[in-house]
C-alpha positions as CSV (number, residue, x, y, z in Angstrom):
1,M,86.7,147.3,112.4
2,N,88.5,145.3,115.2
3,N,86.5,145.2,118.5
4,C,83.3,147.2,117.5
5,A,80.0,146.3,118.4
6,I,77.8,147.1,115.7
7,S,77.9,144.6,113.6
8,R,73.8,146.1,112.1
9,W,73.0,149.3,111.1
10,D,69.4,149.5,110.5
11,D,67.7,152.3,108.9
12,P,66.8,155.6,110.6
13,A,63.6,156.0,108.0
14,E,61.9,152.9,109.5
15,I,62.5,153.2,113.1
16,N,61.3,156.6,113.0
17,A,57.7,155.8,110.9
18,R,57.2,152.9,113.9
19,L,57.8,155.2,116.3
20,K,55.2,157.8,114.2
21,K,52.8,155.2,114.1
22,L,53.4,154.2,118.4
23,T,52.7,157.9,119.0
24,S,49.4,158.5,116.5
25,Q,47.6,155.4,118.4
26,E,46.6,155.0,122.3
27,I,49.0,153.7,124.9
28,W,49.9,150.0,125.4
29,E,51.0,149.4,128.7
30,V,51.0,147.1,131.9
31,D,47.3,147.1,133.2
32,D,45.9,148.5,136.9
33,D,45.2,145.1,138.1
34,Y,49.3,143.7,137.3
35,Y,50.2,147.2,138.1
36,Q,48.7,147.5,141.5
37,N,48.0,143.8,143.0
38,V,52.2,142.7,141.7
39,V,53.9,145.5,140.5
40,M,53.2,147.5,143.9
41,K,53.2,145.1,146.2
42,Y,56.3,143.9,145.1
43,F,57.7,147.5,146.0
44,D,55.4,147.7,149.3
45,E,56.6,144.4,150.7
46,Q,59.8,143.7,149.2
47,C,61.4,147.0,149.0
48,A,61.0,148.4,152.0
49,G,65.0,149.1,152.8
50,S,64.5,151.2,150.2
51,K,61.0,153.2,150.9
52,A,62.9,153.8,154.2
53,V,65.8,155.6,152.7
54,F,64.1,157.7,150.4
55,E,61.7,158.7,152.7
56,E,64.4,160.3,155.0
57,A,66.7,161.6,152.1
58,K,63.3,163.8,151.0
59,N,64.1,165.6,154.3
60,Y,67.8,166.5,153.5
61,I,68.2,165.7,149.6
62,P,66.5,168.0,147.0
63,G,63.8,165.5,145.2
64,G,65.0,162.5,147.4
65,V,68.0,161.4,144.5
66,Q,71.1,162.8,144.1
67,H,71.4,161.9,140.2
68,N,68.9,162.2,137.9
69,L,68.8,158.3,136.5
70,A,68.0,157.1,140.4
71,F,64.2,158.2,140.5
72,N,62.1,155.8,139.6
73,K,58.8,155.5,139.7
74,P,57.1,154.7,142.1
75,F,60.2,155.5,144.3
76,P,64.1,154.8,144.2
77,I,65.8,151.8,144.9
78,C,68.4,151.0,147.1
79,M,71.5,149.6,145.6
80,A,73.4,148.0,148.2
81,K,75.8,145.8,145.9
82,A,76.9,145.7,142.4
83,E,78.8,143.1,141.2
84,G,79.3,142.7,137.3
85,A,75.5,141.9,135.4
86,Y,74.0,142.4,138.9
87,L,72.9,144.7,141.2
88,Y,71.8,143.8,145.0
89,D,69.3,146.3,147.0
90,K,69.4,146.8,150.6
91,D,66.7,144.7,151.0
92,G,68.8,142.2,149.1
93,N,67.1,141.6,146.1
94,Q,68.8,140.8,143.1
95,Y,68.5,142.6,139.2
96,I,69.6,142.5,136.3
97,D,71.4,145.5,135.1
98,F,71.2,146.8,132.0
99,L,71.6,150.8,133.0
100,Q,75.1,149.9,134.4
101,A,75.9,153.1,136.1
102,G,74.0,155.4,132.6
103,G,77.2,153.5,130.3
104,P,80.2,153.6,132.5
105,T,80.4,149.9,133.1
106,I,80.9,148.2,130.2
107,L,83.0,145.9,131.6
108,G,80.3,145.2,134.1
109,S,79.8,147.0,137.4
110,N,83.1,146.5,140.2
111,Y,85.3,145.4,137.7
112,P,88.1,143.3,140.0
113,V,90.9,144.7,137.6
114,I,90.2,147.8,137.6
115,R,89.0,147.5,141.4
116,E,92.3,146.2,142.3
117,K,94.8,148.7,140.7
118,V,92.7,151.3,142.7
119,V,92.6,149.8,146.2
120,E,96.6,149.4,145.2
121,L,97.2,153.5,143.9
122,L,94.6,154.4,147.3
123,N,97.2,152.2,149.4
124,T,100.1,154.3,148.0
125,C,99.2,157.6,146.5
126,G,95.8,158.6,147.6
127,P,92.8,159.6,145.3
128,V,94.6,163.4,144.4
129,T,97.6,165.1,144.7
130,G,97.3,168.0,142.8
131,L,100.0,167.9,141.1
132,L,101.3,165.8,137.9
133,H,101.2,162.0,138.2
134,E,102.0,159.8,135.3
135,A,98.7,158.1,134.8
136,E,97.6,160.9,133.5
137,L,100.3,160.2,131.0
138,M,99.4,156.5,130.3
139,I,95.5,157.9,129.4
140,A,96.7,160.0,126.9
141,K,99.1,157.3,125.2
142,E,96.1,155.1,125.1
143,I,92.9,157.0,123.5
144,N,95.7,158.6,121.1
145,K,96.4,154.7,120.3
146,H,92.8,153.9,119.6
147,M,91.6,157.1,118.4
148,P,94.7,158.2,116.3
149,N,92.7,161.7,115.5
150,V,93.0,162.8,119.2
151,E,96.0,164.0,118.9
152,M,96.1,165.1,122.6
153,F,94.4,165.2,125.3
154,R,93.2,166.8,128.4
155,M,90.8,164.9,131.0
156,L,88.4,167.3,133.0
157,G,85.3,166.5,135.9
158,S,82.9,165.5,133.6
159,G,81.4,166.0,130.0
160,T,78.9,168.4,131.0
161,E,82.5,170.1,131.7
162,A,84.4,169.0,128.4
163,V,81.6,170.3,126.6
164,M,82.1,173.6,127.9
165,A,85.6,173.9,127.2
166,S,85.2,172.0,123.6
167,L,83.1,175.1,122.7
168,R,85.3,177.8,124.0
169,I,88.2,176.2,121.7
170,A,85.8,176.4,119.1
171,R,85.5,179.9,119.6
172,I,89.0,181.2,120.0
173,A,90.2,178.9,116.9
174,T,87.3,179.9,114.2
175,E,86.7,183.7,115.5
176,H,83.0,182.4,114.9
177,K,80.4,182.9,118.0
178,R,77.5,180.5,117.0
179,V,77.1,176.7,118.0
180,I,74.5,174.2,116.3
181,K,73.4,171.7,118.5
182,I,71.0,169.7,117.5
183,G,67.2,169.0,118.9
184,G,66.7,165.9,121.6
185,A,70.7,165.4,122.5
186,Y,72.0,166.0,125.9
187,H,75.2,167.7,125.8
188,G,75.6,168.5,129.9
189,W,74.0,171.2,131.5
190,S,75.6,174.1,131.4
191,D,73.2,177.6,130.5
192,Q,74.2,177.3,127.0
193,L,73.5,173.9,126.2
194,V,69.9,173.6,128.7
195,Y,68.7,174.2,124.8
196,G,66.7,171.9,122.9
197,L,66.4,168.9,125.5
198,K,64.8,165.5,124.8
199,I,62.7,166.7,122.6
200,P,63.6,168.4,119.0
201,G,62.0,171.6,118.5
202,S,61.7,172.8,122.4
203,R,64.0,174.9,122.1
204,A,64.1,177.0,125.8
205,L,60.1,175.4,126.4
206,L,60.7,172.1,128.4
207,E,64.1,172.8,130.8
208,S,65.9,176.3,130.5
209,H,64.5,177.3,133.7
210,G,67.0,179.3,136.0
211,I,69.0,180.7,132.9
212,P,68.5,184.1,131.7
213,G,67.9,184.3,128.0
214,G,70.7,185.9,126.7
215,A,72.7,182.7,128.0
216,Y,71.3,180.7,125.1
217,K,71.3,183.0,122.1
218,L,74.6,181.8,120.3
219,T,72.9,178.1,120.2
220,D,70.9,177.2,117.5
221,E,69.0,174.1,117.3
222,V,68.5,172.0,114.1
223,R,66.4,168.7,113.5
224,P,68.2,165.5,113.9
225,N,69.2,164.0,110.8
226,D,68.3,166.8,108.3
227,L,71.3,167.9,106.5
228,D,69.0,170.6,105.1
229,M,68.0,172.1,107.5
230,L,71.5,172.1,108.5
231,E,72.8,174.5,105.8
232,K,70.0,176.3,105.8
233,M,71.7,177.3,109.4
234,L,74.8,177.2,108.6
235,K,74.0,179.7,105.6
236,R,72.1,182.0,108.1
237,N,74.7,181.9,110.7
238,R,76.5,183.6,108.0
239,L,75.0,186.6,108.4
240,K,75.1,186.0,112.5
241,G,79.3,186.4,112.8
242,G,79.5,182.4,111.8
243,T,78.8,179.3,113.0
244,A,81.9,178.4,115.8
245,A,81.3,174.2,115.8
246,V,78.2,171.7,115.1
247,L,78.0,169.7,118.3
248,I,76.6,165.8,117.7
249,E,76.1,162.8,119.0
250,P,77.5,160.5,116.1
251,V,74.8,157.8,116.7
252,G,72.3,160.4,116.9
253,P,70.9,162.4,120.1
254,E,70.2,160.9,123.6
255,S,72.8,157.7,123.0
256,G,70.7,157.0,119.4
257,T,67.0,157.0,120.6
258,R,66.6,159.5,117.8
259,P,68.9,157.3,115.4
260,V,70.8,158.6,112.1
261,A,71.4,157.3,108.9
262,K,75.0,156.4,108.4
263,D,76.4,158.5,105.9
264,Y,74.7,161.3,108.3
265,N,78.1,162.4,110.1
266,K,80.4,162.1,106.9
267,N,78.2,164.4,105.1
268,V,77.9,166.7,108.7
269,R,81.5,166.8,108.4
270,K,81.7,168.4,105.1
271,L,79.3,170.5,105.8
272,C,81.4,171.9,108.8
273,D,84.2,172.0,106.2
274,Q,82.8,173.8,103.6
275,Y,81.3,176.6,106.2
276,G,84.3,177.2,108.8
277,A,83.0,175.4,111.8
278,L,84.6,172.8,114.0
279,L,83.0,169.5,114.5
280,I,83.3,167.9,117.8
281,F,81.9,164.5,118.2
282,D,80.1,164.1,121.4
283,E,81.4,160.4,122.7
284,V,80.3,160.5,126.6
285,V,78.3,157.4,125.3
286,T,79.9,156.1,122.3
287,G,83.2,156.0,122.9
288,F,85.2,152.9,123.7
289,R,81.1,151.6,124.0
290,V,80.7,151.2,120.3
291,A,84.0,150.6,119.7
292,L,87.5,151.2,121.0
293,G,87.9,153.4,117.8
294,G,84.7,155.1,119.3
295,A,81.6,156.2,117.0
296,Q,84.3,158.3,114.5
297,G,86.6,154.8,114.2
298,Y,83.0,153.0,113.2
299,F,81.7,156.2,110.7
300,D,85.4,156.8,109.5
301,V,85.1,160.7,110.4
302,V,87.4,162.4,111.7
303,P,86.1,165.4,114.1
304,D,87.8,168.6,114.8
305,L,87.3,167.3,118.5
306,T,86.3,164.4,121.1
307,I,84.0,165.0,124.3
308,F,84.8,162.1,126.5
309,G,82.7,161.1,129.7
310,K,81.7,157.6,131.5
311,I,83.7,155.3,129.9
312,V,87.1,157.0,130.2
313,A,87.3,157.4,134.0
314,G,86.3,153.3,133.9
315,G,83.7,153.6,136.2
316,Y,85.0,155.6,138.7
317,P,84.2,159.7,139.3
318,A,85.7,163.0,137.9
319,A,84.9,160.9,134.3
320,G,85.4,163.5,130.9
321,G,87.8,165.2,128.7
322,V,88.0,167.0,125.9
323,G,90.9,165.7,122.8
324,G,91.3,166.1,119.2
325,K,93.8,167.9,116.8
326,K,96.5,169.2,118.4
327,E,96.2,172.6,116.4
328,Y,92.9,173.1,118.6
329,A,93.5,170.9,122.2
330,Q,96.4,172.8,122.7
331,L,94.3,175.9,123.3
332,M,93.8,174.4,126.4
333,A,97.7,174.1,127.6
334,A,97.6,174.8,131.2
335,G,99.6,177.0,133.3
336,L,100.1,180.8,134.1
337,A,98.5,183.4,131.6
338,T,101.1,183.2,128.4
339,G,99.6,186.5,126.8
340,K,97.9,184.5,123.6
341,H,94.1,183.9,124.1
342,R,93.3,180.0,125.3
343,A,90.9,178.4,126.2
344,Y,90.3,178.2,130.5
345,V,89.4,175.4,131.8
346,G,90.2,173.7,135.3
347,G,88.8,171.2,138.3
348,T,90.5,170.3,141.3
349,L,90.1,166.8,140.9
350,A,90.7,167.0,137.3
351,A,93.0,164.3,136.2
352,N,93.1,163.0,139.0
353,P,95.4,159.7,140.2
354,L,92.4,157.8,140.9
355,S,90.2,158.4,137.8
356,S,93.5,158.5,135.6
357,L,94.3,155.0,136.5
358,A,90.7,153.7,136.5
359,G,90.6,154.7,133.2
360,Y,93.5,153.6,131.6
361,T,93.1,150.2,133.0
362,A,89.7,150.0,131.4
363,I,90.3,150.7,127.8
364,K,93.7,148.0,128.5
365,E,90.8,145.7,129.3
366,I,88.5,146.4,126.8
367,E,91.2,145.7,124.7
368,R,92.4,142.6,126.1
369,T,88.3,141.4,126.8
370,N,87.1,142.6,123.1
371,A,84.7,144.0,125.6
372,C,82.8,145.9,122.5
373,E,82.3,143.5,120.5
374,V,81.3,140.8,123.9
375,A,78.8,143.6,124.5
376,G,77.6,144.2,120.9
377,K,76.8,140.9,120.4
378,M,75.0,140.4,124.0
379,G,72.8,143.7,122.5
380,D,72.1,142.1,119.5
381,R,70.8,139.1,121.1
382,L,68.7,141.1,123.6
383,C,67.6,143.0,120.8
384,D,66.3,140.5,118.7
385,G,64.2,138.8,121.7
386,L,62.8,142.0,122.3
387,K,61.6,141.7,118.8
388,G,60.5,138.8,119.0
389,L,58.6,139.1,121.8
390,V,56.8,142.2,121.0
391,D,55.8,140.3,117.5
392,K,54.8,137.4,119.7
393,Y,52.1,139.7,122.1
394,G,51.4,142.2,119.2
395,L,52.5,145.0,120.7
396,P,53.6,148.2,118.7
397,F,56.8,148.3,120.6
398,V,60.0,149.7,118.5
399,A,63.1,148.1,119.2
400,Y,66.4,148.6,118.1
401,N,70.0,148.9,119.1
402,Q,73.2,150.3,118.1
403,G,75.4,147.6,119.5
404,S,75.5,147.7,123.3
405,I,72.7,150.4,123.3
406,V,69.3,149.0,123.5
407,H,66.3,151.0,122.9
408,L,62.7,149.6,123.8
409,E,60.1,152.1,123.1
410,C,57.0,151.1,124.5
411,T,55.2,154.5,124.2
412,G,57.4,156.7,122.1
413,A,57.0,159.6,124.7
414,M,60.2,161.1,123.8
415,S,59.8,160.5,119.7
416,F,57.8,163.8,119.0
417,D,59.9,166.3,116.9
418,F,58.5,170.0,116.8
419,S,61.5,171.3,114.6
420,S,61.0,174.2,113.1
421,M,63.0,177.4,111.7
422,S,59.9,179.1,113.1
423,F,60.2,179.9,117.0
424,V,56.8,180.0,117.3
425,K,55.5,176.8,114.9
426,S,57.9,174.7,117.2
427,A,56.0,176.4,120.4
428,L,52.8,176.0,119.0
429,G,53.5,172.1,118.2
430,L,55.0,171.6,121.2
431,L,52.4,173.4,123.4
432,K,49.6,171.4,121.7
433,H,51.4,168.3,122.3
434,K,52.9,168.7,126.2
435,D,49.9,166.7,127.7
436,M,50.1,163.5,125.9
437,M,53.8,163.7,126.1
438,Y,53.8,164.3,130.0
439,V,51.1,161.1,129.8
440,R,53.5,159.0,127.6
441,K,56.7,159.6,130.0
442,D,54.0,158.8,133.0
443,S,53.4,155.5,131.5
444,M,57.5,154.6,130.3
445,E,57.8,154.9,133.9
446,R,55.1,152.5,134.6
447,M,56.3,149.7,132.6
448,G,60.0,150.9,134.2
449,A,58.6,149.8,137.6
450,A,57.1,146.4,136.3
451,Y,60.5,145.4,134.6
452,M,62.5,146.3,138.1
453,K,59.6,144.0,139.8
454,N,60.7,141.4,137.9
455,G,64.7,141.8,138.4
456,I,65.6,144.3,135.1
457,V,66.9,147.3,135.5
458,T,66.8,149.6,133.0
459,L,67.6,153.4,132.3
460,A,63.8,155.3,132.6
461,G,62.0,151.8,130.7
462,S,63.6,152.6,127.6
463,R,67.1,152.1,127.2
464,L,69.3,149.1,128.3
465,Y,73.0,148.8,128.1
466,T,74.7,145.7,127.8
467,S,77.9,144.9,129.0
468,L,81.1,141.9,128.8
469,A,79.3,140.4,132.5
470,D,76.4,139.6,129.9
471,T,76.2,136.0,128.7
472,P,73.7,134.4,126.8
473,E,72.7,132.7,129.6
474,I,71.5,136.7,131.2
475,I,70.2,137.4,127.9
476,D,67.9,134.5,128.1
477,E,66.5,134.6,131.7
478,S,66.4,138.5,131.0
479,L,64.0,137.7,127.9
480,N,61.9,135.5,129.9
481,R,61.2,138.6,132.9
482,F,60.3,141.0,129.8
483,E,58.0,138.3,128.2
484,E,56.4,137.6,131.6
485,V,56.0,141.9,131.5
486,F,54.4,141.7,128.1
487,K,51.6,139.3,129.0
488,H,49.6,141.9,130.8
489,V,50.2,144.7,128.4
490,K,46.8,146.0,127.1
491,K,46.0,148.8,125.0
492,T,44.8,152.0,126.9
493,D,42.3,154.6,126.1
494,K,45.7,157.1,126.6
495,G,47.5,158.8,125.2
496,L,45.8,160.7,121.9
497,L,45.0,164.0,121.3
């Protein structure tokens, strides 16, 4: 398809076998001498301004940062400038930006065309009126142009809100109650979906603190890439009132951290049709990143509903929305109560003029510049280079990509899987490996600090997003920096039971 980032689809069985091998051996990480005398020295001497901001922030902000992505070992770096493929911190240090705000800025950070449109809007209308603005229509039409399956679109404040709305729609449309998600996937932080995050089979055991058990009693979790387990859950749910929706990230949980077979989504579609459940694609990351037509276009699958976020607001705030087939999406109709069943949604800043116009402009620019394909090619180049370095230094690391979404697993901290239909079996497996998981997580963050010292910003040291702003020269320079880290990696005696 046109403007598509993905040029190849690696075999998930092969990737998962390598990940299993990675987690079954000792941890490989930068050695203590390099970490203490080079990495830590850099943070202490070159990042004093960032450290001062963080130390003061801890007095006013829980944990010292407002966003989960912002915390990095040994302390968060405070950014002062973003431009294209680069970030600059408070101390003036330059970094190659493979975080790209967690995925929203496929055009590169602070993209000039969007910025100019936003400034023009601010000078005339301001960021919000609370009333109708033409940009709301413009973005809905533009999404429909590229994703015909999204016949109607309602813009909301975040992906979390969009997921909540989609589940309300599914329950109204099907008159079923239960929801099935894929283990390890992140679909926002609503009470019903802080369940089975990061690690398949973890259910409510890792992250669901402060949430009453009843909040997720209608949420089920199945193993990634396992159609048999999904069908068994659908069958079981027939006896419990039925399944309203199956919610999936089409490239696999956690933005493809757990990759799926290329025909997986089509088979999930068939199961949903067979058991009367809506299929919901969470395209918060993949929407307008893997292709202008989203992952649904790449896989040629028609979901009933699609969740949007990140790129849908062009890197600006209030990025979220849900759309789909008219018969379902119109259940969110705004306005006074009609007496009919509808999914109540809202938000003071939802679909504000600034976010709507920024998102519309971003999608138009992605089309004009062929950004998905360009970023995808740079993702291929980066991934292939990382694979070459891994082989050169004889490391057990695993690198693979889905276009502009690049994965570099150095410790396998998130590669565990305790999925079972039995809660007891899952819990016992999780308890057995929990300490090792945290040791590997700490090592992953240590590698992330080493990358940061060498001027590379990643997502938790294990995921990288490329953008239109990346060039072959930038990718090759980043590979030189990765090599500087890999030179100092050694096998440790950590990580085994």
